[in-house]
N, C-alpha and C positions, 0 to 999 in steps of 0.2 A: 752371654753370647750377644753379638750385635745383629740386629735385623733391619730390614728396609721396608718402608711403607711409602708408596708413591701416590700423589694426588695430582689430578689434571684439571685445569681450568683454562680460562681465556684471559689474555693480557688486559682486556678492557673490563674485566670483572674480578680484579685483584682482591677487593674486600670480601667477596663471597668465598673465594678460595682460602684466604687467610682465616675466615671464620670457620670453615670446614676443618682446616688443619688444627686450629686451636681447640675446637670442640672435641675432635678425636683425641688430642693429647689430654685434655681435662677429663673426658669421659673414661679413658683407659688408664689415667695416671701414668702415662708413658714416661720412661726415663730417657728423654731425648739427649743424644750426644752431639748431633749435628743436623743441619738442614741445608740441602743444596737446591739451587734453582736453575732452571734452564728455560729459555724462551726460543720457540721455533716458529718460523713463518713458512707458509706454503709457497712454493714457486708460483709465480703468476698472480700473486696478490689475492688469493681466494678468501672466502668468508669475510668480506668487507674489510680486508687488509688487517684482520686481527689474527694474532698468533696464539699458539698453544703455550700455556705456562705450566710447567711441571715442578712440583715440590717433591723432593726425595728426603724423607725423614729417616735418619738413622737413630735407632733406639736400642737400649739394653733390655734384655728380658730372658725369660726361661723358654719362650716360644713365640711364634708370630702372633700378632694381634690383628684380628679382622677389622 
């Protein structure tokens, strides 16, 4: 079965988000099938004009991985 795991970070801290995702994959030996990304910005340029970066990891497994 295919499951979804979402990671959230900031566009100005991409390396930290990449590391968190890679650590999760390695720690859980996740059978990743795809990774989707999306970048969103707040209206009005909030948070020092930095947007949220979301990684959605699709993986195959017998159940969800925390």
